[in-house]
DOPAGU-988349 format. One record per residue (C-alpha): x, z, y. Coordinates in nm, 3 decimals, decimal comma. Example, Ala and Ser with C-alpha at 12.3 -4.5 7.8 and 13.67 -1.06 7.14 Angstrom:
2
SITE      px      pz      py
SITE   1,230   0,780  -0,450
SITE   1,367   0,714  -0,106
//
This chain:
280
SITE      px      pz      py
SITE   0,560  -0,157  -1,631
SITE   0,757  -0,404  -1,839
SITE   0,554  -0,310  -2,146
SITE   0,221  -0,382  -1,974
SITE   0,120  -0,690  -1,777
SITE   0,072  -0,634  -1,402
SITE  -0,308  -0,653  -1,381
SITE  -0,383  -0,422  -1,678
SITE  -0,114  -0,192  -1,541
SITE  -0,284  -0,194  -1,201
SITE  -0,614  -0,106  -1,368
SITE  -0,460   0,185  -1,561
SITE  -0,310   0,326  -1,242
SITE  -0,638   0,271  -1,060
SITE  -0,830   0,464  -1,326
SITE  -0,589   0,754  -1,280
SITE  -0,633   0,737  -0,902
SITE  -1,011   0,729  -0,938
SITE  -1,017   1,028  -1,172
SITE  -0,813   1,241  -0,933
SITE  -0,982   1,136  -0,609
SITE  -1,328   1,131  -0,768
SITE  -1,290   1,481  -0,908
SITE  -1,181   1,616  -0,570
SITE  -1,468   1,437  -0,395
SITE  -1,727   1,574  -0,639
SITE  -1,592   1,926  -0,605
SITE  -1,560   1,938  -0,226
SITE  -1,797   1,669  -0,091
SITE  -2,090   1,646  -0,335
SITE  -2,361   1,693  -0,071
SITE  -2,205   1,430   0,152
SITE  -2,184   1,186  -0,140
SITE  -2,555   1,228  -0,214
SITE  -2,637   1,166   0,153
SITE  -2,443   0,839   0,178
SITE  -2,658   0,542   0,290
SITE  -2,681   0,235   0,067
SITE  -2,488   0,019   0,314
SITE  -2,190   0,252   0,273
SITE  -2,165   0,145  -0,091
SITE  -2,127  -0,217   0,014
SITE  -1,848  -0,129   0,256
SITE  -1,676   0,084  -0,007
SITE  -1,686  -0,209  -0,247
SITE  -1,526  -0,432   0,014
SITE  -1,260  -0,176   0,097
SITE  -1,187  -0,127  -0,273
SITE  -1,139  -0,499  -0,326
SITE  -0,915  -0,523  -0,019
SITE  -0,701  -0,223  -0,113
SITE  -0,671  -0,250  -0,490
SITE  -0,726  -0,615  -0,575
SITE  -0,562  -0,740  -0,258
SITE  -0,301  -0,466  -0,226
SITE  -0,209  -0,282  -0,544
SITE  -0,266  -0,571  -0,787
SITE  -0,051  -0,810  -0,582
SITE   0,213  -0,540  -0,549
SITE   0,231  -0,491  -0,926
SITE   0,251  -0,866  -0,989
SITE   0,529  -0,895  -0,731
SITE   0,722  -0,608  -0,894
SITE   0,703  -0,785  -1,230
SITE   0,852  -1,097  -1,068
SITE   1,132  -0,968  -0,845
SITE   1,170  -0,594  -0,911
SITE   1,047  -0,268  -0,761
SITE   1,349  -0,209  -0,536
SITE   1,288  -0,541  -0,360
SITE   0,911  -0,532  -0,341
SITE   0,867  -0,177  -0,212
SITE   1,056  -0,224   0,119
SITE   0,833  -0,523   0,193
SITE   0,515  -0,338   0,097
SITE   0,639  -0,058   0,321
SITE   0,582  -0,293   0,613
SITE   0,209  -0,229   0,568
SITE   0,260   0,030   0,842
SITE   0,371  -0,250   1,073
SITE   0,069  -0,461   0,980
SITE  -0,154  -0,162   1,054
SITE   0,003  -0,127   1,398
SITE  -0,039  -0,497   1,476
SITE  -0,400  -0,494   1,357
SITE  -0,472  -0,182   1,565
SITE  -0,327  -0,343   1,877
SITE  -0,538  -0,652   1,818
SITE  -0,854  -0,444   1,775
SITE  -0,767  -0,256   2,095
SITE  -0,743  -0,582   2,286
SITE  -1,079  -0,687   2,142
SITE  -1,231  -0,365   2,269
SITE  -1,328  -0,223   1,929
SITE  -1,433   0,143   1,965
SITE  -1,193   0,398   1,818
SITE  -0,875   0,196   1,881
SITE  -0,645   0,255   2,178
SITE  -0,306   0,103   2,091
SITE  -0,092  -0,088   2,342
SITE   0,199  -0,334   2,303
SITE   0,529  -0,238   2,468
SITE   0,876  -0,400   2,481
SITE   1,000  -0,138   2,236
SITE   0,723  -0,238   1,997
SITE   0,832  -0,602   2,016
SITE   1,197  -0,518   1,950
SITE   1,100  -0,295   1,663
SITE   0,898  -0,576   1,510
SITE   1,202  -0,805   1,512
SITE   1,420  -0,535   1,354
SITE   1,163  -0,484   1,077
SITE   1,145  -0,856   1,002
SITE   1,524  -0,888   0,985
SITE   1,550  -0,578   0,768
SITE   1,290  -0,705   0,525
SITE   1,470  -1,039   0,505
SITE   1,793  -0,859   0,411
SITE   1,620  -0,682   0,122
SITE   1,613  -1,020  -0,051
SITE   1,985  -0,984  -0,123
SITE   2,103  -1,260  -0,358
SITE   1,767  -1,437  -0,327
SITE   1,854  -1,542   0,029
SITE   2,164  -1,718  -0,101
SITE   1,955  -1,950  -0,316
SITE   1,751  -2,242  -0,193
SITE   1,379  -2,187  -0,178
SITE   1,311  -2,475  -0,412
SITE   1,536  -2,347  -0,690
SITE   1,370  -2,010  -0,744
SITE   0,994  -2,035  -0,714
SITE   0,940  -1,712  -0,908
SITE   1,123  -1,518  -0,639
SITE   0,941  -1,706  -0,363
SITE   0,607  -1,618  -0,521
SITE   0,709  -1,255  -0,575
SITE   0,815  -1,204  -0,215
SITE   0,507  -1,387  -0,091
SITE   0,277  -1,162  -0,294
SITE   0,460  -0,856  -0,163
SITE   0,396  -0,966   0,195
SITE   0,029  -1,032   0,117
SITE   0,001  -0,690  -0,046
SITE   0,148  -0,530   0,266
SITE  -0,101  -0,718   0,485
SITE  -0,390  -0,598   0,266
SITE  -0,265  -0,239   0,265
SITE  -0,230  -0,250   0,643
SITE  -0,586  -0,375   0,684
SITE  -0,722  -0,121   0,436
SITE  -0,570   0,163   0,639
SITE  -0,776   0,058   0,938
SITE  -1,088  -0,006   0,731
SITE  -1,049   0,337   0,573
SITE  -1,026   0,490   0,918
SITE  -1,338   0,311   1,041
SITE  -1,540   0,392   0,728
SITE  -1,436   0,757   0,733
SITE  -1,542   0,793   1,096
SITE  -1,865   0,606   1,033
SITE  -1,985   0,750   0,703
SITE  -1,807   1,079   0,641
SITE  -1,506   1,238   0,474
SITE  -1,184   1,040   0,418
SITE  -1,185   1,186   0,067
SITE  -1,518   1,021  -0,011
SITE  -1,404   0,688   0,132
SITE  -1,083   0,693  -0,072
SITE  -1,257   0,794  -0,397
SITE  -1,544   0,550  -0,346
SITE  -1,314   0,256  -0,282
SITE  -1,114   0,338  -0,596
SITE  -1,433   0,372  -0,802
SITE  -1,578   0,035  -0,702
SITE  -1,243  -0,140  -0,748
SITE  -1,228   0,005  -1,100
SITE  -1,575  -0,134  -1,171
SITE  -1,466  -0,479  -1,057
SITE  -1,139  -0,488  -1,253
SITE  -1,259  -0,324  -1,575
SITE  -1,458  -0,621  -1,714
SITE  -1,162  -0,850  -1,647
SITE  -0,870  -0,642  -1,775
SITE  -1,019  -0,330  -1,935
SITE  -0,983  -0,441  -2,295
SITE  -0,618  -0,538  -2,257
SITE  -0,548  -0,221  -2,060
SITE  -0,686  -0,007  -2,344
SITE  -0,496  -0,203  -2,611
SITE  -0,165  -0,182  -2,424
SITE  -0,215   0,183  -2,341
SITE  -0,236   0,270  -2,710
SITE   0,057   0,054  -2,822
SITE   0,317   0,071  -2,544
SITE   0,481   0,406  -2,602
SITE   0,547   0,606  -2,288
SITE   0,482   0,321  -2,045
SITE   0,111   0,404  -1,982
SITE   0,202   0,763  -1,899
SITE   0,431   0,652  -1,618
SITE   0,163   0,414  -1,491
SITE  -0,089   0,699  -1,491
SITE   0,152   0,918  -1,297
SITE   0,198   0,635  -1,050
SITE  -0,179   0,622  -1,013
SITE  -0,200   0,995  -0,942
SITE   0,077   0,965  -0,682
SITE  -0,095   0,666  -0,522
SITE  -0,423   0,858  -0,499
SITE  -0,250   1,143  -0,320
SITE  -0,088   0,894  -0,081
SITE  -0,414   0,716   0,000
SITE  -0,610   1,038   0,053
SITE  -0,337   1,182   0,275
SITE  -0,316   0,862   0,477
SITE  -0,693   0,848   0,529
SITE  -0,698   1,207   0,650
SITE  -0,403   1,140   0,882
SITE  -0,551   0,832   1,050
SITE  -0,890   0,995   1,103
SITE  -0,765   1,307   1,277
SITE  -0,882   1,336   1,636
SITE  -0,625   1,181   1,867
SITE  -0,426   1,023   1,582
SITE  -0,243   0,696   1,645
SITE  -0,148   0,430   1,393
SITE   0,178   0,386   1,583
SITE   0,269   0,752   1,533
SITE   0,173   0,764   1,165
SITE   0,353   0,439   1,078
SITE   0,714   0,571   1,047
SITE   0,618   0,841   0,799
SITE   0,444   0,583   0,581
SITE   0,739   0,346   0,608
SITE   0,982   0,600   0,460
SITE   0,862   0,536   0,105
SITE   1,123   0,260   0,037
SITE   1,396   0,523   0,051
SITE   1,226   0,714  -0,230
SITE   1,196   0,394  -0,433
SITE   1,563   0,312  -0,385
SITE   1,667   0,655  -0,512
SITE   1,428   0,643  -0,808
SITE   1,533   0,289  -0,900
SITE   1,897   0,393  -0,892
SITE   1,829   0,693  -1,116
SITE   1,586   0,546  -1,370
SITE   1,605   0,165  -1,358
SITE   1,978   0,097  -1,365
SITE   1,945  -0,170  -1,633
SITE   1,672  -0,370  -1,460
SITE   1,718  -0,297  -1,089
SITE   2,032  -0,385  -0,892
SITE   2,081  -0,193  -0,569
SITE   2,289  -0,414  -0,336
SITE   2,444  -0,349   0,003
SITE   2,202  -0,594   0,164
SITE   1,908  -0,415   0,006
SITE   2,012  -0,074   0,137
SITE   2,093  -0,202   0,487
SITE   1,771  -0,404   0,501
SITE   1,561  -0,107   0,395
SITE   1,720   0,119   0,657
SITE   1,669  -0,149   0,922
SITE   1,304  -0,184   0,827
SITE   1,251   0,189   0,860
SITE   1,443   0,201   1,190
SITE   1,234  -0,088   1,318
SITE   0,908   0,087   1,245
SITE   1,047   0,399   1,413
SITE   1,113   0,187   1,722
SITE   0,755   0,065   1,703
SITE   0,638   0,425   1,713
SITE   0,861   0,515   2,009
SITE   0,719   0,215   2,191
SITE   0,369   0,343   2,123
SITE   0,450   0,696   2,244
SITE   0,595   0,584   2,578
SITE   0,313   0,338   2,649
//
């Protein structure tokens, strides 16, 4: 991603995601796509903006500012945001949500927050005023996690309301691509043809992200599924990032003791959140 600016990079990955998800949707859900009401398009546009302009774009910008190994554990807390949103919607009486707060959930939340703070490593030893780039990067990562958490719930609601999770995932990606293309399409094309192997890795990231989103949408829309049960599986992705960063980004990513401990604490905290949900 160092060879391509964050927003064009986000668009390239989004195009890859749209191609994969869109192809699957056309092959397996063509009749359902044709039958979609017009209002569904509006909701898909909103979900696309929330997920890919609010989530993925901010994540990519944050990575360019503070590094993938520090951003990903924070973005992994999207599972926690999803759980908190679901509990709030349950208390508001929104149909389709039945999540309840327990003491274990509260303790798990604290563990996650402490773990995410530890991922800052050396950043926490600097004053906030002396490193505004890091402050902004971590802030964007938190906002991305909040957007991803909200998009999980919106994807669940839209899938239950309008049809297949596959259609909802592909439609959201498609409309987000339409929004971002006029803004960053030209630069994305130019960089893709002059940045060596970098665009290929971004495309692969887009394919992987599409698989993740589709799988998540199917998981949260299964009958009897609970956000609090699904959350720990989603939160395990920082471990993968740590391993990949160690293997392929040794020159640009520093894996510290605080980072590893913080990541493990964040994952353990979300696991505690799930246990709290299961014994409620």
